[in-house]
C-alpha positions in Angstrom: 4.0 -7.3 28.5 3.7 -4.3 30.8 5.8 -4.1 33.9 2.7 -3.6 36.0 1.2 -6.8 34.7 4.4 -8.8 35.3 4.8 -7.3 38.8 1.2 -8.0 39.7 1.3 -11.6 38.5 4.6 -12.4 40.2 3.5 -10.6 43.4 0.1 -12.4 43.6 1.8 -15.8 43.0 4.4 -15.3 45.7 1.9 -14.1 48.2 -0.4 -17.1 47.5 2.6 -19.4 48.0 3.5 -17.6 51.3 -0.1 -18.0 52.4 0.3 -21.8 52.6 2.7 -21.6 55.5 0.6 -19.7 58.1 -2.5 -21.7 56.9 -0.6 -25.0 57.8 0.3 -23.5 61.2 -3.4 -22.7 61.7 -4.4 -26.3 61.0 -1.8 -27.7 63.4 -2.9 -25.2 66.1 -6.5 -26.2 65.6 -5.7 -29.9 66.1 -3.9 -29.0 69.3 -6.5 -26.6 70.4 -4.2 -23.6 70.7 -6.5 -20.6 69.9 -3.8 -17.9 70.4 -1.6 -19.5 67.7 -4.7 -20.0 65.5 -5.6 -16.3 65.7 -2.0 -15.2 65.0 -1.8 -17.6 62.0 -5.1 -16.3 60.6 -3.8 -12.8 60.9 -0.9 -13.7 58.7 -3.2 -15.6 56.3 -5.4 -12.4 56.0 -2.3 -10.2 55.5 -0.9 -12.4 52.6 -4.4 -12.7 51.1 -4.8 -8.9 51.1 -1.4 -8.5 49.5 -2.2 -11.0 46.8 -5.5 -9.1 46.1 -3.5 -5.9 45.8 -1.1 -7.4 43.4 -4.0 -8.9 41.4 -5.5 -5.4 41.1 -2.1 -4.1 39.9 -2.0 -6.9 37.3 -5.5 -6.0 36.1 -4.5 -2.4 35.7 -1.4 -3.4 33.8 -3.5 -5.7 31.5 -5.9 -2.8 30.8 -2.9 -0.6 29.9 -1.6 -3.4 27.7 -5.0 -3.6 25.9 -5.0 0.2 25.4 -1.5 0.1 24.0 -2.4 -2.7 21.7 -5.5 -0.8 20.4 -3.3 2.3 19.8 -0.7 0.2 18.0 -3.4 -1.3 15.9 -4.8 2.1 15.0 -1.4 3.4 14.0 -0.7 0.3 11.9 -4.1 0.8 10.2 -3.3 4.4 9.5 0.1 3.5 8.1 -1.4 0.8 5.9 -4.0 3.3 4.6 -1.1 5.8 3.8 0.8 3.0 2.0 -2.3 2.1 0.0 -2.9 5.7 -0.9 0.7 6.0 -2.1 0.4 2.8 -4.2 -2.8 4.0 -5.7 -1.3 7.4 -6.6 1.7 5.7 -8.1 -0.6 3.3 -10.1 -2.7 6.2 -11.3 0.4 8.1 -12.4 1.7 5.1 -14.2 -1.7 4.7 -16.0 -1.6 8.5 -16.9 1.9 8.1 -18.3 0.9 5.1 -20.3 -2.1 6.9 -21.8 0.1 9.9 -22.6 2.6 7.6 -24.2 -0.1 5.9 -26.3 -1.3 9.2 -27.6 2.1 10.3 -28.8 2.7 9.9 -32.5 5.6 10.6 -34.7 5.2 12.7 -37.9 7.5 13.0 -40.8 8.0 16.2 -42.7 9.3 16.0 -46.2 11.4 18.8 -47.6 10.5 20.6 -50.8 13.3 18.8 -52.6 12.0 15.5 -51.4 8.5 16.4 -52.5 9.7 17.2 -56.0 11.5 13.9 -56.2 8.5 12.1 -55.0 6.3 13.8 -57.5 8.7 13.1 -60.4 9.0 9.5 -59.3 5.2 9.1 -59.2 4.7 10.7 -62.6 7.3 8.4 -64.1 5.8 5.4 -62.4 2.3 6.4 -63.7 3.6 6.9 -67.2 5.2 3.5 -67.1 2.0 1.8 -66.0 -0.1 3.8 -68.4 -2.5 4.8 -65.6 -5.8 6.3 -66.8 -8.2 8.6 -65.1 -11.9 8.0 -64.9 -12.6 9.8 -68.2 -10.0 7.8 -70.0 -7.4 10.5 -70.3 -4.0 10.1 -68.7 -3.3 12.0 -65.5 -0.5 14.5 -65.5 -0.6 15.1 -61.8 -0.1 12.2 -59.4 -2.8 11.5 -56.8 -1.8 13.0 -53.5 -2.8 11.0 -50.4 -2.9 12.1 -46.9 -0.3 10.4 -44.6 -1.8 7.7 -42.4 -0.7 7.6 -38.8 -1.0 4.4 -36.7 -1.1 4.2 -32.9 0.8 1.5 -30.9 -2.3 -0.6 -30.9 -2.5 -0.6 -34.7 -5.6 1.7 -35.0 -5.6 4.5 -37.5 -5.5 7.9 -35.9 -6.8 11.0 -37.6 -4.1 13.3 -39.0 -3.2 16.1 -36.7 -3.0 19.7 -37.6 0.2 20.4 -39.6 3.0 21.0 -37.2 5.9 23.2 -38.0 9.2 21.8 -36.9 12.2 24.1 -36.8 15.6 23.1 -35.6 18.3 25.7 -35.0 21.9 24.6 -34.7 
């Protein structure tokens, strides 16, 4: 509460309480017929009434200032809330972008020449053991080479990427 508002309310109340005393004196003087005392008492009543009106105006001014301060506080609170929502949205969008980036990452395995030769020899021996035949009935000398299949985190097959060259220097 604004100090002007408090001062205005207290001042108006005090002056209204003080107004009761000269008004009571006025009533007694009227019963007795003493006009001079009546006029003097009414002067005090008018004086206290004017002071109470002045304090009332001061209280009204303070209340207007309080309302203006409350509007300003509400405006700053709204701006702060909007900034917070913007920050949260940016953080959420960044999190989504990171998740998408993470989902698109795949691991590839590169087999050395030695490993390829071992794999080919192992397939040839396995094909010979099974007695695998080609479509024309002749036995195949070369094993069937399949492209590696890459799966994403969701389990979907992703197309093979261009061959990447990986070099590690120690």
